[in-house]
All heavy atoms as an XYZ file, in Angstrom:
595
protein
N     -10.944    -34.392    288.808
C     -10.589    -33.060    289.279
C     -11.778    -32.422    289.999
O     -11.629    -31.850    291.067
C     -10.137    -32.189    288.101
C      -9.608    -30.857    288.521
C      -8.265    -30.703    288.811
C     -10.436    -29.763    288.634
C      -7.759    -29.468    289.210
C      -9.951    -28.523    289.019
C      -8.604    -28.381    289.315
N     -12.938    -32.521    289.398
C     -14.131    -31.906    289.985
C     -14.465    -32.466    291.353
O     -14.790    -31.715    292.279
N     -14.386    -33.784    291.498
C     -14.656    -34.388    292.801
C     -13.614    -33.941    293.815
O     -13.936    -33.672    294.973
C     -14.687    -35.918    292.698
C     -14.924    -36.668    294.005
C     -16.235    -36.246    294.668
C     -14.879    -38.162    293.767
N     -12.369    -33.823    293.399
C     -11.329    -33.330    294.296
C     -11.627    -31.929    294.783
O     -11.439    -31.606    295.956
N     -12.117    -31.073    293.878
C     -12.457    -29.700    294.256
C     -13.627    -29.679    295.243
O     -13.614    -28.906    296.215
C     -12.788    -28.876    293.017
N     -14.604    -30.543    295.017
C     -15.754    -30.605    295.927
C     -15.315    -31.127    297.298
O     -15.689    -30.571    298.334
C     -16.879    -31.477    295.333
C     -17.966    -31.762    296.359
C     -17.481    -30.793    294.105
N     -14.523    -32.190    297.309
C     -14.038    -32.723    298.588
C     -13.193    -31.691    299.331
O     -13.323    -31.527    300.543
C     -13.229    -34.002    298.356
C     -14.024    -35.239    297.975
C     -13.076    -36.386    297.620
C     -14.962    -35.645    299.095
N     -12.332    -30.996    298.601
C     -11.507    -29.960    299.219
C     -12.395    -28.927    299.896
O     -12.174    -28.568    301.051
C     -10.626    -29.308    298.150
C      -9.642    -28.299    298.689
C      -8.304    -28.638    298.849
C     -10.028    -27.005    299.032
C      -7.377    -27.726    299.339
C      -9.121    -26.086    299.526
C      -7.805    -26.450    299.675
O      -6.901    -25.529    300.166
N     -13.416    -28.462    299.191
C     -14.291    -27.434    299.756
C     -15.054    -27.973    300.963
O     -15.200    -27.264    301.974
C     -15.261    -26.905    298.710
C     -16.119    -25.776    299.251
C     -16.743    -24.931    298.175
O     -16.447    -25.079    297.005
N     -17.608    -24.039    298.573
N     -15.513    -29.199    300.882
C     -16.234    -29.783    302.017
C     -15.335    -29.913    303.244
O     -15.771    -29.658    304.368
C     -16.785    -31.161    301.634
C     -17.925    -31.126    300.643
S     -18.407    -32.769    300.066
C     -18.847    -33.560    301.592
N     -14.090    -30.312    303.031
C     -13.179    -30.563    304.147
C     -12.522    -29.300    304.688
O     -12.260    -29.194    305.883
C     -12.102    -31.565    303.712
C     -12.630    -32.957    303.355
C     -11.550    -33.764    302.639
C     -13.133    -33.676    304.586
N     -12.248    -28.345    303.799
C     -11.551    -27.117    304.215
C     -12.510    -25.984    304.554
O     -12.116    -25.025    305.208
C     -10.591    -26.662    303.115
N     -13.744    -26.089    304.065
C     -14.694    -25.003    304.295
C     -14.493    -23.831    303.355
O     -15.033    -22.753    303.585
N     -13.715    -24.048    302.303
C     -13.479    -23.013    301.296
C     -13.056    -23.709    300.004
O     -12.528    -24.813    300.042
C     -12.393    -22.036    301.741
C     -11.079    -22.717    302.087
C      -9.902    -21.832    302.017
N      -9.532    -21.689    300.611
C      -8.475    -21.046    300.189
N      -7.667    -20.468    301.043
N      -8.188    -20.954    298.921
N     -13.306    -23.080    298.876
C     -12.904    -23.710    297.618
C     -11.376    -23.743    297.485
O     -10.671    -22.937    298.099
C     -13.543    -22.826    296.543
C     -13.839    -21.540    297.207
C     -13.993    -21.812    298.675
N     -10.868    -24.673    296.686
C      -9.422    -24.754    296.528
C      -8.817    -23.549    295.809
O      -7.658    -23.211    296.020
C      -9.204    -26.034    295.732
C     -10.500    -26.309    295.064
C     -11.552    -25.710    295.937
N      -9.614    -22.904    294.976
C      -9.134    -21.753    294.212
C     -10.158    -20.634    294.283
O     -11.362    -20.889    294.248
C      -8.933    -22.127    292.737
C      -8.113    -23.357    292.546
C      -8.696    -24.561    292.190
C      -6.743    -23.319    292.734
C      -7.938    -25.701    292.019
C      -5.969    -24.464    292.566
C      -6.566    -25.657    292.212
N      -9.689    -19.392    294.373
C     -10.627    -18.282    294.272
C     -10.918    -18.031    292.788
O     -10.274    -18.601    291.905
C     -10.105    -17.029    294.976
C      -8.813    -16.494    294.387
O      -8.560    -16.678    293.173
O      -8.049    -15.872    295.130
N     -11.884    -17.208    292.518
C     -12.341    -16.978    291.142
C     -11.205    -16.473    290.255
O     -10.995    -16.971    289.150
C     -13.515    -15.997    291.139
C     -14.023    -15.684    289.770
N     -14.741    -16.605    289.036
C     -13.893    -14.586    288.998
C     -15.031    -16.063    287.863
N     -14.539    -14.849    287.817
N     -10.451    -15.510    290.720
C      -9.382    -14.926    289.906
C      -8.307    -15.961    289.591
O      -7.811    -16.038    288.463
C      -8.775    -13.718    290.616
N      -7.966    -16.784    290.578
C      -6.948    -17.812    290.363
C      -7.439    -18.844    289.360
O      -6.709    -19.228    288.448
C      -6.589    -18.496    291.696
O      -6.143    -17.497    292.609
C      -5.523    -19.544    291.515
N      -8.672    -19.276    289.505
C      -9.231    -20.260    288.579
C      -9.259    -19.712    287.162
O      -8.917    -20.420    286.208
C     -10.637    -20.661    289.032
N      -9.633    -18.473    287.003
C      -9.686    -17.879    285.661
C      -8.279    -17.762    285.063
O      -8.089    -17.983    283.873
C     -10.369    -16.509    285.696
C     -11.826    -16.556    286.135
S     -12.839    -17.802    285.311
C     -12.822    -17.237    283.644
N      -7.292    -17.450    285.894
C      -5.913    -17.360    285.407
C      -5.443    -18.729    284.924
O      -4.801    -18.847    283.889
C      -4.994    -16.820    286.493
C      -3.570    -16.560    285.997
C      -2.695    -15.872    287.037
N      -2.440    -16.730    288.186
C      -2.891    -16.512    289.420
N      -3.621    -15.449    289.691
N      -2.604    -17.337    290.399
N      -5.757    -19.790    285.649
C      -5.354    -21.135    285.248
C      -6.006    -21.534    283.934
O      -5.391    -22.185    283.105
C      -5.716    -22.167    286.310
C      -5.007    -21.987    287.618
C      -5.562    -22.472    288.778
C      -3.784    -21.342    287.704
C      -4.921    -22.323    290.000
C      -3.134    -21.183    288.913
C      -3.709    -21.672    290.062
N      -7.265    -21.148    283.767
C      -7.961    -21.492    282.534
C      -7.345    -20.794    281.330
O      -7.266    -21.359    280.245
C      -9.452    -21.148    282.644
C     -10.260    -22.038    283.580
C     -11.667    -21.492    283.740
C     -10.288    -23.466    283.068
N      -6.921    -19.556    281.519
C      -6.348    -18.815    280.397
C      -4.866    -19.115    280.202
O      -4.337    -18.950    279.105
C      -6.558    -17.309    280.590
O      -5.853    -16.859    281.727
N      -4.174    -19.560    281.255
C      -2.743    -19.845    281.158
C      -2.420    -21.054    282.032
O      -2.046    -20.901    283.203
C      -1.932    -18.629    281.604
C      -0.429    -18.854    281.498
O      -0.007    -19.870    280.903
O       0.320    -18.012    282.017
N      -2.542    -22.272    281.494
C      -2.288    -23.467    282.297
C      -0.887    -23.506    282.910
O      -0.674    -24.147    283.930
C      -2.476    -24.616    281.309
C      -3.331    -24.052    280.222
C      -2.984    -22.590    280.146
N       0.071    -22.814    282.323
C       1.424    -22.790    282.875
C       1.497    -21.991    284.177
O       2.508    -22.047    284.880
C       2.410    -22.209    281.864
C       2.580    -23.121    280.665
O       2.417    -24.351    280.821
O       2.861    -22.607    279.571
N       0.450    -21.248    284.494
C       0.424    -20.434    285.714
C      -0.062    -21.238    286.919
O      -0.265    -20.685    287.993
C      -0.476    -19.220    285.513
N      -0.234    -22.560    286.745
C      -0.783    -23.409    287.797
C      -0.032    -23.252    289.110
O       1.188    -23.294    289.166
C      -0.727    -24.876    287.375
C      -1.089    -25.816    288.480
C      -0.234    -26.513    289.274
C      -2.398    -26.143    288.918
N      -0.930    -27.258    290.187
C      -2.267    -27.049    289.988
C      -3.663    -25.764    288.529
C      -3.357    -27.575    290.652
C      -4.748    -26.293    289.191
C      -4.593    -27.179    290.237
N      -0.776    -23.056    290.162
C      -0.274    -23.051    291.527
C      -1.208    -23.954    292.330
O      -2.422    -23.832    292.231
C      -0.307    -21.644    292.134
C       0.613    -20.656    291.466
C       2.072    -20.939    291.798
O       2.392    -21.346    292.898
N       2.931    -20.749    290.830
N      -0.665    -24.868    293.118
C      -1.547    -25.727    293.903
C      -2.311    -24.916    294.941
O      -1.848    -23.857    295.368
C      -0.589    -26.722    294.568
C       0.728    -26.053    294.548
C       0.742    -25.131    293.364
N      -3.470    -25.420    295.345
C      -4.228    -24.721    296.389
C      -3.486    -24.835    297.717
O      -2.575    -25.653    297.877
C      -5.552    -25.468    296.425
C      -5.241    -26.832    295.924
C      -4.139    -26.648    294.915
N      -3.885    -24.031    298.698
C      -3.289    -24.166    300.034
C      -3.421    -25.611    300.527
O      -4.427    -26.278    300.261
C      -4.108    -23.218    300.897
C      -4.665    -22.213    299.937
C      -4.899    -22.974    298.660
N      -2.422    -26.076    301.223
C      -2.431    -27.458    301.728
C      -3.667    -27.692    302.593
O      -3.943    -26.927    303.514
C      -1.167    -27.738    302.520
N      -4.371    -28.749    302.272
C      -5.592    -29.076    302.998
C      -5.288    -29.328    304.478
O      -6.022    -28.891    305.356
C      -6.245    -30.296    302.364
C      -7.608    -30.730    302.843
C      -8.616    -29.581    302.799
C      -8.108    -31.899    302.013
N      -4.185    -29.995    304.760
C      -3.815    -30.274    306.144
C      -3.525    -29.019    306.956
O      -3.709    -29.002    308.163
N      -3.095    -27.961    306.287
C      -2.840    -26.697    306.989
C      -4.151    -26.003    307.341
O      -4.241    -25.315    308.357
C      -1.973    -25.782    306.134
N      -5.150    -26.185    306.508
C      -6.455    -25.554    306.748
C      -7.321    -26.368    307.705
O      -8.164    -25.807    308.398
C      -7.200    -25.360    305.421
C      -6.525    -24.439    304.408
C      -7.289    -24.460    303.091
C      -6.432    -23.034    304.947
N      -7.117    -27.668    307.700
C      -7.893    -28.564    308.561
C      -6.930    -29.593    309.148
O      -6.858    -30.731    308.690
C      -8.998    -29.234    307.750
N      -6.155    -29.200    310.157
C      -5.079    -30.058    310.669
C      -5.534    -31.378    311.296
O      -4.717    -32.276    311.479
C      -4.369    -29.175    311.691
C      -5.285    -28.057    311.992
C      -6.206    -27.911    310.832
N      -6.799    -31.521    311.601
C      -7.277    -32.764    312.205
C      -7.574    -33.851    311.175
O      -7.884    -34.980    311.549
C      -8.532    -32.496    313.048
C      -8.232    -31.655    314.278
O      -7.069    -31.658    314.726
O      -9.146    -30.982    314.774
N      -7.490    -33.520    309.903
C      -7.767    -34.508    308.857
C      -6.621    -35.506    308.753
O      -5.459    -35.145    308.923
C      -7.951    -33.828    307.499
C      -9.184    -32.952    307.339
C      -9.156    -32.266    305.982
C     -10.455    -33.771    307.492
N      -6.948    -36.758    308.423
C      -5.887    -37.743    308.212
C      -4.995    -37.330    307.031
O      -5.486    -36.836    306.009
C      -6.638    -39.039    307.889
C      -8.034    -38.818    308.375
C      -8.288    -37.348    308.306
N      -3.702    -37.546    307.185
C      -2.751    -37.164    306.132
C      -3.040    -37.880    304.826
O      -2.894    -37.288    303.746
C      -1.335    -37.460    306.603
N      -3.482    -39.140    304.891
C      -3.751    -39.865    303.647
C      -4.973    -39.302    302.923
O      -5.028    -39.318    301.694
C      -3.866    -41.370    303.864
C      -4.724    -41.766    305.049
O      -5.170    -40.896    305.812
O      -4.949    -42.979    305.223
N      -5.923    -38.764    303.657
C      -7.064    -38.109    303.020
C      -6.609    -36.830    302.314
O      -6.989    -36.568    301.172
C      -8.155    -37.799    304.045
C      -9.392    -37.073    303.529
C     -10.080    -37.853    302.411
C     -10.361    -36.805    304.671
N      -5.788    -36.055    302.986
C      -5.256    -34.825    302.379
C      -4.462    -35.149    301.118
O      -4.592    -34.460    300.105
C      -4.388    -34.067    303.374
S      -5.292    -33.463    304.816
N      -3.654    -36.202    301.170
C      -2.848    -36.587    300.016
C      -3.732    -37.051    298.861
O      -3.458    -36.726    297.692
C      -1.874    -37.693    300.406
N      -4.797    -37.775    299.163
C      -5.708    -38.239    298.117
C      -6.383    -37.063    297.429
O      -6.423    -36.987    296.197
C      -6.767    -39.197    298.707
O      -6.098    -40.329    299.261
C      -7.763    -39.649    297.654
N      -6.892    -36.128    298.211
C      -7.559    -34.955    297.629
C      -6.558    -34.122    296.835
O      -6.862    -33.665    295.730
C      -8.262    -34.121    298.720
C      -8.816    -32.823    298.150
C      -9.378    -34.930    299.378
N      -5.368    -33.963    297.344
C      -4.343    -33.213    296.629
C      -4.027    -33.862    295.286
O      -3.911    -33.173    294.262
C      -3.078    -33.121    297.479
O      -2.060    -32.444    296.784
N      -3.907    -35.180    295.270
C      -3.642    -35.890    294.015
C      -4.783    -35.708    293.021
O      -4.555    -35.620    291.812
C      -3.411    -37.376    294.296
N      -6.000    -35.617    293.524
C      -7.165    -35.435    292.650
C      -7.156    -34.054    291.992
O      -7.801    -33.858    290.959
C      -8.454    -35.641    293.445
C      -8.620    -37.060    293.956
S      -9.958    -37.231    295.147
C     -11.370    -37.074    294.067
N      -6.439    -33.111    292.580
C      -6.387    -31.747    292.047
C      -5.154    -31.507    291.176
O      -4.879    -30.361    290.805
C      -6.430    -30.740    293.200
C      -7.742    -30.693    293.970
C      -7.617    -29.778    295.180
C      -8.875    -30.243    293.069
N      -4.447    -32.564    290.838
C      -3.268    -32.412    289.977
C      -3.705    -31.845    288.630
O      -4.708    -32.276    288.070
C      -2.583    -33.766    289.780
C      -1.199    -33.629    289.198
O      -1.094    -33.162    288.039
O      -0.241    -33.959    289.883
N      -2.985    -30.860    288.097
C      -3.393    -30.273    286.821
C      -3.227    -31.220    285.633
O      -3.871    -31.038    284.599
C      -2.483    -29.054    286.675
C      -1.293    -29.371    287.502
C      -1.804    -30.205    288.646
N      -2.400    -32.246    285.785
C      -2.186    -33.211    284.710
C      -3.183    -34.355    284.848
O      -3.089    -35.138    285.803
C      -0.755    -33.742    284.780
C      -0.462    -34.806    283.737
O      -1.301    -35.034    282.839
O       0.624    -35.409    283.824
N      -4.131    -34.468    283.926
C      -5.123    -35.536    284.045
C      -4.506    -36.928    284.162
O      -5.032    -37.780    284.864
C      -5.945    -35.410    282.760
C      -5.756    -34.003    282.325
C      -4.362    -33.628    282.754
N      -3.390    -37.145    283.512
C      -2.753    -38.449    283.580
C      -2.139    -38.757    284.930
O      -1.877    -39.916    285.256
N      -1.880    -37.736    285.716
C      -1.281    -37.922    287.039
C      -2.330    -38.097    288.134
O      -1.996    -38.504    289.247
C      -0.386    -36.729    287.376
N      -3.568    -37.793    287.819
C      -4.631    -37.930    288.820
C      -4.987    -39.392    289.022
O      -4.926    -40.188    288.090
C      -5.890    -37.182    288.366
C      -5.739    -35.700    288.410
C      -7.047    -35.008    288.017
N      -6.705    -33.802    287.309
C      -7.236    -33.406    286.167
N      -8.203    -34.100    285.604
N      -6.832    -32.306    285.601
N      -5.401    -39.753    290.231
C      -5.810    -41.140    290.464
C      -7.106    -41.448    289.713
O      -7.923    -40.559    289.466
C      -6.020    -41.206    291.975
C      -6.259    -39.801    292.403
C      -5.515    -38.931    291.438
N      -7.262    -42.709    289.373
C      -8.499    -43.148    288.726
C      -9.628    -43.156    289.745
O      -9.386    -43.103    290.964
C      -8.339    -44.567    288.165
O      -8.118    -45.468    289.264
C      -7.196    -44.652    287.158
N     -10.846    -43.260    289.258
C     -12.002    -43.341    290.156
C     -11.882    -44.554    291.066
O     -12.197    -44.484    292.262
C     -13.295    -43.396    289.343
N     -11.406    -45.659    290.519
C     -11.238    -46.867    291.316
C     -10.198    -46.655    292.417
O     -10.377    -47.100    293.549
C     -10.822    -48.045    290.430
C     -11.905    -48.491    289.468
C     -11.948    -47.658    288.180
O     -11.014    -46.871    287.905
O     -12.939    -47.793    287.452
N      -9.104    -45.970    292.088
C      -8.064    -45.707    293.088
C      -8.578    -44.774    294.181
O      -8.269    -44.962    295.360
C      -6.827    -45.120    292.420
N      -9.355    -43.771    293.791
C      -9.935    -42.854    294.786
C     -10.888    -43.619    295.704
O     -10.834    -43.473    296.926
C     -10.652    -41.667    294.103
C     -11.462    -40.863    295.111
C      -9.650    -40.778    293.390
N     -11.749    -44.444    295.108
C     -12.697    -45.217    295.915
C     -11.958    -46.130    296.892
O     -12.321    -46.214    298.069
C     -13.623    -46.029    295.014
N     -10.902    -46.787    296.430
C     -10.126    -47.674    297.302
C      -9.453    -46.881    298.416
O      -9.448    -47.314    299.579
C      -9.086    -48.433    296.477
N      -8.900    -45.730    298.093
C      -8.247    -44.900    299.103
C      -9.254    -44.430    300.149
O      -8.972    -44.465    301.354
C      -7.563    -43.700    298.447
N     -10.420    -43.999    299.704
C     -11.438    -43.525    300.652
C     -11.952    -44.657    301.534
O     -12.199    -44.456    302.730
C     -12.580    -42.836    299.905
C     -12.212    -41.533    299.199
C     -13.413    -40.981    298.436
C     -11.662    -40.497    300.169
N     -12.089    -45.863    300.961
C     -12.501    -47.012    301.776
C     -11.434    -47.336    302.827
O     -11.758    -47.617    303.984
C     -12.771    -48.235    300.894
C     -14.119    -48.212    300.211
C     -14.469    -49.570    299.603
N     -13.559    -49.951    298.530
C     -13.705    -49.614    297.250
N     -14.744    -48.888    296.874
N     -12.835    -50.012    296.355
N     -10.170    -47.278    302.435
C      -9.080    -47.562    303.382
C      -9.038    -46.516    304.492
O      -8.834    -46.844    305.664
C      -7.745    -47.607    302.643
N      -9.250    -45.266    304.135
C      -9.268    -44.182    305.132
C     -10.438    -44.394    306.090
O     -10.288    -44.288    307.304
C      -9.335    -42.812    304.442
C      -8.037    -42.545    303.686
C      -9.624    -41.703    305.450
C      -8.120    -41.424    302.655
N     -11.593    -44.720    305.543
C     -12.769    -44.963    306.376
C     -12.525    -46.133    307.329
O     -12.832    -46.054    308.519
C     -13.987    -45.246    305.507
C     -15.235    -45.555    306.313
C     -16.407    -45.963    305.456
O     -16.213    -46.575    304.394
O     -17.548    -45.676    305.881
N     -11.948    -47.225    306.820
C     -11.700    -48.398    307.660
C     -10.718    -48.069    308.784
O     -10.870    -48.556    309.909
C     -11.141    -49.538    306.799
N      -9.756    -47.213    308.490
C      -8.773    -46.834    309.499
C      -9.408    -45.971    310.597
O      -8.970    -46.007    311.750
C      -7.621    -46.072    308.829
C      -6.529    -45.716    309.771
N      -6.428    -44.486    310.377
C      -5.481    -46.458    310.244
C      -5.368    -44.480    311.156
N      -4.772    -45.646    311.091
N     -10.437    -45.216    310.251
C     -11.100    -44.348    311.219
C     -12.060    -45.086    312.138
O     -12.434    -44.578    313.182
C     -11.836    -43.220    310.494
C     -10.949    -42.235    309.743
C     -11.822    -41.246    308.959
C     -10.032    -41.499    310.691
N     -12.467    -46.266    311.720
C     -13.456    -47.008    312.514
C     -12.832    -47.836    313.586
O     -11.817    -48.163    313.777
C     -14.313    -47.875    311.614
C     -15.093    -47.025    310.657
S     -16.224    -48.059    309.746
C     -17.584    -46.933    309.623
């Protein structure tokens, strides 16, 4: 989750959640709302990169990709860009 938040901020130029939203999620996990779509904020990004980062921000730890899956996805995205 943390790496997804860092990647989101690096790619979008803003954090995925503002302070008030993050605090609300911490106090009430049922209030979860996904961050703004990364592709809408940075339309030139590859769709598979946006999907990978979005999956990393899933509130359910079991639904998030493993580190190995993230690494493989990022390598595939990089290879496609070259």
